[in-house]
Structures are given as C-alpha cells and as structure tokens.
PDB file of N, CA, C and O in Angstrom:
ATOM      1  N   MET A   1       5.707  49.217  16.170  1.00  0.00           N
ATOM      2  CA  MET A   1       6.569  48.626  15.184  1.00  0.00           C
ATOM      3  C   MET A   1       5.885  47.376  14.631  1.00  0.00           C
ATOM      4  O   MET A   1       5.335  46.571  15.382  1.00  0.00           O
ATOM      5  N   ASN A   2       5.929  47.232  13.346  1.00  0.00           N
ATOM      6  CA  ASN A   2       5.397  46.055  12.691  1.00  0.00           C
ATOM      7  C   ASN A   2       6.539  45.289  12.048  1.00  0.00           C
ATOM      8  O   ASN A   2       7.437  45.888  11.457  1.00  0.00           O
ATOM      9  N   CYS A   3       6.509  43.961  12.162  1.00  0.00           N
ATOM     10  CA  CYS A   3       7.486  43.140  11.474  1.00  0.00           C
ATOM     11  C   CYS A   3       6.879  41.778  11.194  1.00  0.00           C
ATOM     12  O   CYS A   3       5.826  41.431  11.731  1.00  0.00           O
ATOM     13  N   GLU A   4       7.550  41.012  10.351  1.00  0.00           N
ATOM     14  CA  GLU A   4       7.096  39.674   9.999  1.00  0.00           C
ATOM     15  C   GLU A   4       8.235  38.683  10.189  1.00  0.00           C
ATOM     16  O   GLU A   4       9.400  38.993   9.939  1.00  0.00           O
ATOM     17  N   LEU A   5       7.870  37.477  10.639  1.00  0.00           N
ATOM     18  CA  LEU A   5       8.798  36.356  10.729  1.00  0.00           C
ATOM     19  C   LEU A   5       8.218  35.225   9.891  1.00  0.00           C
ATOM     20  O   LEU A   5       7.010  34.991   9.919  1.00  0.00           O
ATOM     21  N   THR A   6       9.053  34.536   9.162  1.00  0.00           N
ATOM     22  CA  THR A   6       8.585  33.416   8.356  1.00  0.00           C
ATOM     23  C   THR A   6       8.872  32.125   9.098  1.00  0.00           C
ATOM     24  O   THR A   6      10.008  31.846   9.479  1.00  0.00           O
ATOM     25  N   ALA A   7       7.822  31.346   9.293  1.00  0.00           N
ATOM     26  CA  ALA A   7       7.909  30.021   9.905  1.00  0.00           C
ATOM     27  C   ALA A   7       7.084  29.110   9.018  1.00  0.00           C
ATOM     28  O   ALA A   7       5.906  28.865   9.280  1.00  0.00           O
ATOM     29  N   LEU A   8       7.721  28.606   7.955  1.00  0.00           N
ATOM     30  CA  LEU A   8       6.994  27.846   6.944  1.00  0.00           C
ATOM     31  C   LEU A   8       6.143  26.771   7.581  1.00  0.00           C
ATOM     32  O   LEU A   8       6.646  26.037   8.432  1.00  0.00           O
ATOM     33  N   PRO A   9       4.909  26.645   7.222  1.00  0.00           N
ATOM     34  CA  PRO A   9       4.211  27.296   6.120  1.00  0.00           C
ATOM     35  C   PRO A   9       3.521  28.601   6.520  1.00  0.00           C
ATOM     36  O   PRO A   9       2.623  29.052   5.809  1.00  0.00           O
ATOM     37  N   TYR A  10       3.905  29.207   7.613  1.00  0.00           N
ATOM     38  CA  TYR A  10       3.238  30.404   8.115  1.00  0.00           C
ATOM     39  C   TYR A  10       4.119  31.643   8.003  1.00  0.00           C
ATOM     40  O   TYR A  10       5.345  31.558   7.936  1.00  0.00           O
ATOM     41  N   THR A  11       3.461  32.781   7.985  1.00  0.00           N
ATOM     42  CA  THR A  11       4.111  34.062   8.191  1.00  0.00           C
ATOM     43  C   THR A  11       3.516  34.623   9.469  1.00  0.00           C
ATOM     44  O   THR A  11       2.295  34.679   9.614  1.00  0.00           O
ATOM     45  N   ILE A  12       4.359  35.036  10.390  1.00  0.00           N
ATOM     46  CA  ILE A  12       3.890  35.568  11.668  1.00  0.00           C
ATOM     47  C   ILE A  12       4.067  37.079  11.627  1.00  0.00           C
ATOM     48  O   ILE A  12       5.180  37.587  11.491  1.00  0.00           O
ATOM     49  N   GLN A  13       2.944  37.788  11.748  1.00  0.00           N
ATOM     50  CA  GLN A  13       2.961  39.244  11.738  1.00  0.00           C
ATOM     51  C   GLN A  13       2.931  39.753  13.168  1.00  0.00           C
ATOM     52  O   GLN A  13       2.081  39.340  13.956  1.00  0.00           O
ATOM     53  N   LEU A  14       3.850  40.643  13.510  1.00  0.00           N
ATOM     54  CA  LEU A  14       3.945  41.206  14.850  1.00  0.00           C
ATOM     55  C   LEU A  14       3.597  42.685  14.819  1.00  0.00           C
ATOM     56  O   LEU A  14       4.093  43.436  13.980  1.00  0.00           O
ATOM     57  N   ASP A  15       2.739  43.092  15.745  1.00  0.00           N
ATOM     58  CA  ASP A  15       2.437  44.503  15.948  1.00  0.00           C
ATOM     59  C   ASP A  15       2.864  44.811  17.376  1.00  0.00           C
ATOM     60  O   ASP A  15       2.168  44.450  18.326  1.00  0.00           O
ATOM     61  N   LEU A  16       4.005  45.477  17.531  1.00  0.00           N
ATOM     62  CA  LEU A  16       4.606  45.713  18.839  1.00  0.00           C
ATOM     63  C   LEU A  16       4.443  47.157  19.277  1.00  0.00           C
ATOM     64  O   LEU A  16       4.560  48.085  18.476  1.00  0.00           O
ATOM     65  N   GLU A  17       4.170  47.330  20.564  1.00  0.00           N
ATOM     66  CA  GLU A  17       4.186  48.641  21.199  1.00  0.00           C
ATOM     67  C   GLU A  17       5.148  48.531  22.370  1.00  0.00           C
ATOM     68  O   GLU A  17       4.891  47.795  23.323  1.00  0.00           O
ATOM     69  N   CYS A  18       6.238  49.248  22.302  1.00  0.00           N
ATOM     70  CA  CYS A  18       7.243  49.183  23.365  1.00  0.00           C
ATOM     71  C   CYS A  18       7.441  50.566  23.957  1.00  0.00           C
ATOM     72  O   CYS A  18       8.217  51.370  23.440  1.00  0.00           O
ATOM     73  N   ASP A  19       6.727  50.839  25.056  1.00  0.00           N
ATOM     74  CA  ASP A  19       6.961  52.074  25.793  1.00  0.00           C
ATOM     75  C   ASP A  19       7.580  51.681  27.129  1.00  0.00           C
ATOM     76  O   ASP A  19       8.804  51.596  27.217  1.00  0.00           O
ATOM     77  N   THR A  20       6.797  51.439  28.161  1.00  0.00           N
ATOM     78  CA  THR A  20       7.367  50.960  29.418  1.00  0.00           C
ATOM     79  C   THR A  20       7.517  49.445  29.420  1.00  0.00           C
ATOM     80  O   THR A  20       8.395  48.916  30.102  1.00  0.00           O
ATOM     81  N   HIS A  21       6.675  48.734  28.667  1.00  0.00           N
ATOM     82  CA  HIS A  21       6.755  47.277  28.503  1.00  0.00           C
ATOM     83  C   HIS A  21       6.531  46.954  27.038  1.00  0.00           C
ATOM     84  O   HIS A  21       5.865  47.693  26.312  1.00  0.00           O
ATOM     85  N   CYS A  22       7.101  45.837  26.621  1.00  0.00           N
ATOM     86  CA  CYS A  22       6.882  45.385  25.247  1.00  0.00           C
ATOM     87  C   CYS A  22       5.578  44.587  25.232  1.00  0.00           C
ATOM     88  O   CYS A  22       5.459  43.563  25.906  1.00  0.00           O
ATOM     89  N   ARG A  23       4.616  45.059  24.468  1.00  0.00           N
ATOM     90  CA  ARG A  23       3.329  44.367  24.365  1.00  0.00           C
ATOM     91  C   ARG A  23       2.858  44.454  22.926  1.00  0.00           C
ATOM     92  O   ARG A  23       3.355  45.266  22.146  1.00  0.00           O
ATOM     93  N   GLY A  24       1.896  43.614  22.582  1.00  0.00           N
ATOM     94  CA  GLY A  24       1.395  43.664  21.220  1.00  0.00           C
ATOM     95  C   GLY A  24       0.582  42.453  20.852  1.00  0.00           C
ATOM     96  O   GLY A  24       0.061  41.738  21.709  1.00  0.00           O
ATOM     97  N   THR A  25       0.485  42.239  19.558  1.00  0.00           N
ATOM     98  CA  THR A  25      -0.345  41.185  19.000  1.00  0.00           C
ATOM     99  C   THR A  25       0.450  40.419  17.952  1.00  0.00           C
ATOM    100  O   THR A  25       1.252  40.992  17.214  1.00  0.00           O
ATOM    101  N   ILE A  26       0.212  39.111  17.901  1.00  0.00           N
ATOM    102  CA  ILE A  26       0.796  38.243  16.890  1.00  0.00           C
ATOM    103  C   ILE A  26      -0.353  37.650  16.084  1.00  0.00           C
ATOM    104  O   ILE A  26      -1.351  37.204  16.650  1.00  0.00           O
ATOM    105  N   VAL A  27      -0.209  37.646  14.762  1.00  0.00           N
ATOM    106  CA  VAL A  27      -1.176  36.984  13.889  1.00  0.00           C
ATOM    107  C   VAL A  27      -0.410  36.025  12.999  1.00  0.00           C
ATOM    108  O   VAL A  27       0.543  36.414  12.323  1.00  0.00           O
ATOM    109  N   ARG A  28      -0.834  34.758  13.004  1.00  0.00           N
ATOM    110  CA  ARG A  28      -0.218  33.751  12.142  1.00  0.00           C
ATOM    111  C   ARG A  28      -1.044  33.640  10.871  1.00  0.00           C
ATOM    112  O   ARG A  28      -2.236  33.335  10.911  1.00  0.00           O
ATOM    113  N   MET A  29      -0.390  33.891   9.742  1.00  0.00           N
ATOM    114  CA  MET A  29      -1.068  33.848   8.456  1.00  0.00           C
ATOM    115  C   MET A  29      -0.660  32.576   7.722  1.00  0.00           C
ATOM    116  O   MET A  29       0.484  32.154   7.892  1.00  0.00           O
ATOM    117  N   PRO A  30      -1.480  31.951   6.944  1.00  0.00           N
ATOM    118  CA  PRO A  30      -2.751  32.413   6.414  1.00  0.00           C
ATOM    119  C   PRO A  30      -3.962  32.003   7.231  1.00  0.00           C
ATOM    120  O   PRO A  30      -5.084  32.343   6.855  1.00  0.00           O
ATOM    121  N   ASP A  31      -3.780  31.276   8.350  1.00  0.00           N
ATOM    122  CA  ASP A  31      -4.959  30.796   9.078  1.00  0.00           C
ATOM    123  C   ASP A  31      -5.542  31.822  10.046  1.00  0.00           C
ATOM    124  O   ASP A  31      -6.643  31.609  10.554  1.00  0.00           O
ATOM    125  N   GLY A  32      -4.849  32.920  10.320  1.00  0.00           N
ATOM    126  CA  GLY A  32      -5.396  34.007  11.122  1.00  0.00           C
ATOM    127  C   GLY A  32      -5.421  33.782  12.623  1.00  0.00           C
ATOM    128  O   GLY A  32      -6.102  34.521  13.336  1.00  0.00           O
ATOM    129  N   VAL A  33      -4.697  32.779  13.131  1.00  0.00           N
ATOM    130  CA  VAL A  33      -4.619  32.576  14.575  1.00  0.00           C
ATOM    131  C   VAL A  33      -3.968  33.809  15.182  1.00  0.00           C
ATOM    132  O   VAL A  33      -2.922  34.262  14.718  1.00  0.00           O
ATOM    133  N   GLU A  34      -4.600  34.354  16.235  1.00  0.00           N
ATOM    134  CA  GLU A  34      -4.133  35.606  16.831  1.00  0.00           C
ATOM    135  C   GLU A  34      -3.941  35.439  18.327  1.00  0.00           C
ATOM    136  O   GLU A  34      -4.698  34.726  18.985  1.00  0.00           O
ATOM    137  N   ALA A  35      -2.914  36.108  18.865  1.00  0.00           N
ATOM    138  CA  ALA A  35      -2.643  36.086  20.299  1.00  0.00           C
ATOM    139  C   ALA A  35      -2.049  37.424  20.709  1.00  0.00           C
ATOM    140  O   ALA A  35      -1.436  38.124  19.902  1.00  0.00           O
ATOM    141  N   SER A  36      -2.243  37.767  21.980  1.00  0.00           N
ATOM    142  CA  SER A  36      -1.700  39.014  22.526  1.00  0.00           C
ATOM    143  C   SER A  36      -0.704  38.694  23.631  1.00  0.00           C
ATOM    144  O   SER A  36      -0.785  37.644  24.268  1.00  0.00           O
ATOM    145  N   PHE A  37       0.235  39.606  23.850  1.00  0.00           N
ATOM    146  CA  PHE A  37       1.228  39.442  24.910  1.00  0.00           C
ATOM    147  C   PHE A  37       1.479  40.804  25.541  1.00  0.00           C
ATOM    148  O   PHE A  37       1.202  41.840  24.936  1.00  0.00           O
ATOM    149  N   ASN A  38       2.013  40.793  26.782  1.00  0.00           N
ATOM    150  CA  ASN A  38       2.289  42.059  27.456  1.00  0.00           C
ATOM    151  C   ASN A  38       3.697  42.116  28.047  1.00  0.00           C
ATOM    152  O   ASN A  38       3.979  42.948  28.909  1.00  0.00           O
ATOM    153  N   HIS A  39       4.576  41.231  27.580  1.00  0.00           N
ATOM    154  CA  HIS A  39       5.961  41.224  28.050  1.00  0.00           C
ATOM    155  C   HIS A  39       6.796  40.468  27.023  1.00  0.00           C
ATOM    156  O   HIS A  39       6.269  39.608  26.317  1.00  0.00           O
ATOM    157  N   THR A  40       8.071  40.769  26.929  1.00  0.00           N
ATOM    158  CA  THR A  40       8.951  40.109  25.965  1.00  0.00           C
ATOM    159  C   THR A  40       8.954  38.600  26.148  1.00  0.00           C
ATOM    160  O   THR A  40       8.980  37.863  25.162  1.00  0.00           O
ATOM    161  N   ASP A  41       8.929  38.118  27.403  1.00  0.00           N
ATOM    162  CA  ASP A  41       8.908  36.673  27.637  1.00  0.00           C
ATOM    163  C   ASP A  41       7.654  36.040  27.039  1.00  0.00           C
ATOM    164  O   ASP A  41       7.716  34.947  26.475  1.00  0.00           O
ATOM    165  N   GLY A  42       6.523  36.723  27.162  1.00  0.00           N
ATOM    166  CA  GLY A  42       5.281  36.226  26.564  1.00  0.00           C
ATOM    167  C   GLY A  42       5.370  36.165  25.056  1.00  0.00           C
ATOM    168  O   GLY A  42       4.861  35.230  24.438  1.00  0.00           O
ATOM    169  N   LEU A  43       6.011  37.149  24.460  1.00  0.00           N
ATOM    170  CA  LEU A  43       6.217  37.157  23.016  1.00  0.00           C
ATOM    171  C   LEU A  43       7.010  35.927  22.590  1.00  0.00           C
ATOM    172  O   LEU A  43       6.642  35.253  21.628  1.00  0.00           O
ATOM    173  N   LEU A  44       8.083  35.637  23.293  1.00  0.00           N
ATOM    174  CA  LEU A  44       8.925  34.504  22.925  1.00  0.00           C
ATOM    175  C   LEU A  44       8.186  33.177  23.072  1.00  0.00           C
ATOM    176  O   LEU A  44       8.357  32.287  22.239  1.00  0.00           O
ATOM    177  N   VAL A  45       7.371  33.025  24.112  1.00  0.00           N
ATOM    178  CA  VAL A  45       6.578  31.805  24.302  1.00  0.00           C
ATOM    179  C   VAL A  45       5.560  31.652  23.174  1.00  0.00           C
ATOM    180  O   VAL A  45       5.380  30.555  22.644  1.00  0.00           O
ATOM    181  N   LEU A  46       4.897  32.741  22.809  1.00  0.00           N
ATOM    182  CA  LEU A  46       3.920  32.676  21.722  1.00  0.00           C
ATOM    183  C   LEU A  46       4.576  32.357  20.388  1.00  0.00           C
ATOM    184  O   LEU A  46       4.017  31.608  19.587  1.00  0.00           O
ATOM    185  N   LEU A  47       5.757  32.917  20.141  1.00  0.00           N
ATOM    186  CA  LEU A  47       6.455  32.601  18.899  1.00  0.00           C
ATOM    187  C   LEU A  47       6.794  31.119  18.817  1.00  0.00           C
ATOM    188  O   LEU A  47       6.673  30.508  17.755  1.00  0.00           O
ATOM    189  N   GLU A  48       7.217  30.545  19.933  1.00  0.00           N
ATOM    190  CA  GLU A  48       7.508  29.107  19.946  1.00  0.00           C
ATOM    191  C   GLU A  48       6.252  28.308  19.623  1.00  0.00           C
ATOM    192  O   GLU A  48       6.300  27.369  18.828  1.00  0.00           O
ATOM    193  N   GLY A  49       5.142  28.671  20.228  1.00  0.00           N
ATOM    194  CA  GLY A  49       3.891  27.953  19.994  1.00  0.00           C
ATOM    195  C   GLY A  49       3.377  28.107  18.577  1.00  0.00           C
ATOM    196  O   GLY A  49       2.864  27.154  17.990  1.00  0.00           O
ATOM    197  N   MET A  50       3.509  29.285  18.033  1.00  0.00           N
ATOM    198  CA  MET A  50       2.988  29.527  16.687  1.00  0.00           C
ATOM    199  C   MET A  50       3.909  29.013  15.588  1.00  0.00           C
ATOM    200  O   MET A  50       3.440  28.615  14.522  1.00  0.00           O
ATOM    201  N   GLY A  51       5.205  29.018  15.836  1.00  0.00           N
ATOM    202  CA  GLY A  51       6.144  28.551  14.820  1.00  0.00           C
ATOM    203  C   GLY A  51       6.376  27.052  14.865  1.00  0.00           C
ATOM    204  O   GLY A  51       6.692  26.438  13.846  1.00  0.00           O
ATOM    205  N   GLY A  52       6.220  26.465  16.033  1.00  0.00           N
ATOM    206  CA  GLY A  52       6.470  25.031  16.192  1.00  0.00           C
ATOM    207  C   GLY A  52       7.811  24.781  16.862  1.00  0.00           C
ATOM    208  O   GLY A  52       8.727  25.599  16.775  1.00  0.00           O
ATOM    209  N   ARG A  53       7.911  23.651  17.524  1.00  0.00           N
ATOM    210  CA  ARG A  53       9.103  23.323  18.308  1.00  0.00           C
ATOM    211  C   ARG A  53      10.367  23.257  17.451  1.00  0.00           C
ATOM    212  O   ARG A  53      11.394  23.823  17.826  1.00  0.00           O
ATOM    213  N   ARG A  54      10.307  22.582  16.317  1.00  0.00           N
ATOM    214  CA  ARG A  54      11.508  22.449  15.485  1.00  0.00           C
ATOM    215  C   ARG A  54      11.966  23.810  14.964  1.00  0.00           C
ATOM    216  O   ARG A  54      13.153  24.130  15.013  1.00  0.00           O
ATOM    217  N   TRP A  55      11.018  24.611  14.464  1.00  0.00           N
ATOM    218  CA  TRP A  55      11.342  25.953  13.980  1.00  0.00           C
ATOM    219  C   TRP A  55      11.938  26.785  15.109  1.00  0.00           C
ATOM    220  O   TRP A  55      12.915  27.505  14.904  1.00  0.00           O
ATOM    221  N   TRP A  56      11.353  26.687  16.297  1.00  0.00           N
ATOM    222  CA  TRP A  56      11.840  27.464  17.441  1.00  0.00           C
ATOM    223  C   TRP A  56      13.262  27.054  17.801  1.00  0.00           C
ATOM    224  O   TRP A  56      14.105  27.916  18.053  1.00  0.00           O
ATOM    225  N   GLN A  57      13.544  25.749  17.828  1.00  0.00           N
ATOM    226  CA  GLN A  57      14.885  25.288  18.158  1.00  0.00           C
ATOM    227  C   GLN A  57      15.912  25.812  17.160  1.00  0.00           C
ATOM    228  O   GLN A  57      17.037  26.124  17.549  1.00  0.00           O
ATOM    229  N   GLU A  58      15.551  25.913  15.889  1.00  0.00           N
ATOM    230  CA  GLU A  58      16.463  26.383  14.864  1.00  0.00           C
ATOM    231  C   GLU A  58      16.675  27.898  14.923  1.00  0.00           C
ATOM    232  O   GLU A  58      17.739  28.380  14.535  1.00  0.00           O
ATOM    233  N   ASN A  59      15.690  28.653  15.396  1.00  0.00           N
ATOM    234  CA  ASN A  59      15.727  30.109  15.307  1.00  0.00           C
ATOM    235  C   ASN A  59      15.691  30.841  16.645  1.00  0.00           C
ATOM    236  O   ASN A  59      15.723  32.072  16.665  1.00  0.00           O
ATOM    237  N   GLN A  60      15.625  30.129  17.747  1.00  0.00           N
ATOM    238  CA  GLN A  60      15.439  30.725  19.063  1.00  0.00           C
ATOM    239  C   GLN A  60      16.502  31.765  19.406  1.00  0.00           C
ATOM    240  O   GLN A  60      16.158  32.873  19.818  1.00  0.00           O
ATOM    241  N   ALA A  61      17.759  31.442  19.251  1.00  0.00           N
ATOM    242  CA  ALA A  61      18.826  32.361  19.661  1.00  0.00           C
ATOM    243  C   ALA A  61      18.745  33.681  18.895  1.00  0.00           C
ATOM    244  O   ALA A  61      18.864  34.755  19.484  1.00  0.00           O
ATOM    245  N   GLN A  62      18.545  33.597  17.592  1.00  0.00           N
ATOM    246  CA  GLN A  62      18.467  34.798  16.765  1.00  0.00           C
ATOM    247  C   GLN A  62      17.258  35.654  17.142  1.00  0.00           C
ATOM    248  O   GLN A  62      17.371  36.877  17.225  1.00  0.00           O
ATOM    249  N   ILE A  63      16.110  35.030  17.368  1.00  0.00           N
ATOM    250  CA  ILE A  63      14.897  35.778  17.700  1.00  0.00           C
ATOM    251  C   ILE A  63      15.004  36.391  19.086  1.00  0.00           C
ATOM    252  O   ILE A  63      14.657  37.557  19.273  1.00  0.00           O
ATOM    253  N   GLU A  64      15.484  35.618  20.069  1.00  0.00           N
ATOM    254  CA  GLU A  64      15.637  36.161  21.417  1.00  0.00           C
ATOM    255  C   GLU A  64      16.584  37.349  21.421  1.00  0.00           C
ATOM    256  O   GLU A  64      16.316  38.354  22.080  1.00  0.00           O
ATOM    257  N   GLU A  65      17.679  37.246  20.697  1.00  0.00           N
ATOM    258  CA  GLU A  65      18.632  38.351  20.639  1.00  0.00           C
ATOM    259  C   GLU A  65      17.977  39.592  20.038  1.00  0.00           C
ATOM    260  O   GLU A  65      18.158  40.703  20.538  1.00  0.00           O
ATOM    261  N   ARG A  66      17.235  39.399  18.989  1.00  0.00           N
ATOM    262  CA  ARG A  66      16.596  40.533  18.310  1.00  0.00           C
ATOM    263  C   ARG A  66      15.622  41.275  19.221  1.00  0.00           C
ATOM    264  O   ARG A  66      15.603  42.506  19.238  1.00  0.00           O
ATOM    265  N   PHE A  67      14.809  40.527  19.983  1.00  0.00           N
ATOM    266  CA  PHE A  67      13.784  41.173  20.786  1.00  0.00           C
ATOM    267  C   PHE A  67      14.241  41.544  22.190  1.00  0.00           C
ATOM    268  O   PHE A  67      13.843  42.597  22.690  1.00  0.00           O
ATOM    269  N   THR A  68      15.060  40.727  22.849  1.00  0.00           N
ATOM    270  CA  THR A  68      15.459  41.075  24.211  1.00  0.00           C
ATOM    271  C   THR A  68      16.501  42.174  24.225  1.00  0.00           C
ATOM    272  O   THR A  68      16.462  43.032  25.107  1.00  0.00           O
ATOM    273  N   LEU A  69      17.437  42.182  23.279  1.00  0.00           N
ATOM    274  CA  LEU A  69      18.411  43.266  23.251  1.00  0.00           C
ATOM    275  C   LEU A  69      17.747  44.598  22.959  1.00  0.00           C
ATOM    276  O   LEU A  69      18.127  45.623  23.526  1.00  0.00           O
ATOM    277  N   ARG A  70      16.767  44.588  22.086  1.00  0.00           N
ATOM    278  CA  ARG A  70      16.054  45.832  21.794  1.00  0.00           C
ATOM    279  C   ARG A  70      15.380  46.351  23.063  1.00  0.00           C
ATOM    280  O   ARG A  70      15.445  47.541  23.368  1.00  0.00           O
ATOM    281  N   GLY A  71      14.735  45.449  23.796  1.00  0.00           N
ATOM    282  CA  GLY A  71      14.061  45.876  25.017  1.00  0.00           C
ATOM    283  C   GLY A  71      15.034  46.339  26.080  1.00  0.00           C
ATOM    284  O   GLY A  71      14.758  47.322  26.767  1.00  0.00           O
ATOM    285  N   GLN A  72      16.171  45.662  26.242  1.00  0.00           N
ATOM    286  CA  GLN A  72      17.129  46.034  27.271  1.00  0.00           C
ATOM    287  C   GLN A  72      17.785  47.374  26.967  1.00  0.00           C
ATOM    288  O   GLN A  72      17.988  48.177  27.877  1.00  0.00           O
ATOM    289  N   THR A  73      18.118  47.628  25.717  1.00  0.00           N
ATOM    290  CA  THR A  73      18.800  48.873  25.419  1.00  0.00           C
ATOM    291  C   THR A  73      17.859  50.063  25.517  1.00  0.00           C
ATOM    292  O   THR A  73      18.301  51.165  25.843  1.00  0.00           O
ATOM    293  N   GLN A  74      16.582  49.873  25.245  1.00  0.00           N
ATOM    294  CA  GLN A  74      15.645  50.979  25.316  1.00  0.00           C
ATOM    295  C   GLN A  74      15.139  51.212  26.729  1.00  0.00           C
ATOM    296  O   GLN A  74      14.853  52.350  27.099  1.00  0.00           O
ATOM    297  N   TYR A  75      15.023  50.162  27.522  1.00  0.00           N
ATOM    298  CA  TYR A  75      14.296  50.298  28.777  1.00  0.00           C
ATOM    299  C   TYR A  75      15.100  49.960  30.012  1.00  0.00           C
ATOM    300  O   TYR A  75      14.544  49.943  31.110  1.00  0.00           O
ATOM    301  N   ALA A  76      16.379  49.692  29.878  1.00  0.00           N
ATOM    302  CA  ALA A  76      17.192  49.337  31.051  1.00  0.00           C
ATOM    303  C   ALA A  76      17.458  50.547  31.921  1.00  0.00           C
ATOM    304  O   ALA A  76      18.126  50.434  32.949  1.00  0.00           O
TER     305      ALA A  76
END
C-alpha cells in the first residue's frame, strides 16, 4: 500500500507491506530522507521524527488510529 502524509514543508511517502508484520519505507520529500521500519511502532516513531514534534503533537491521534487499527483488524 502506498500513501502520502503532508507535514509542511514536507510530504511523507509511505510504502507499506502488511502481511504478518507491518513493514516498509518512508521517504520525506523534497529532500529525499529515507528510513525503513519493520513494525507499526517503528512507523509511528519515524513519522514523529520526520514530521517534527509540533506536527506530531497535532496529528498523533489521527495517525495512530489510522495505522494501528488497520493492523489490529487485519492481524489480531
């Protein structure tokens, strides 16, 4: 699954593979900073780091709900 999150001035592109575990790659555009994760918790930590503390505080609940509920309903 591919999706994008906007964290001005960046766009964060996610390439997710969720079979037994949620893993994938994050790329922050336009500077191209890239990171990989192998668990939903790692994804959330990377999003905080790439988006910034203030952005994370404003959007954390919505993002966590979007990604953790998806993982729980598919893999519980």
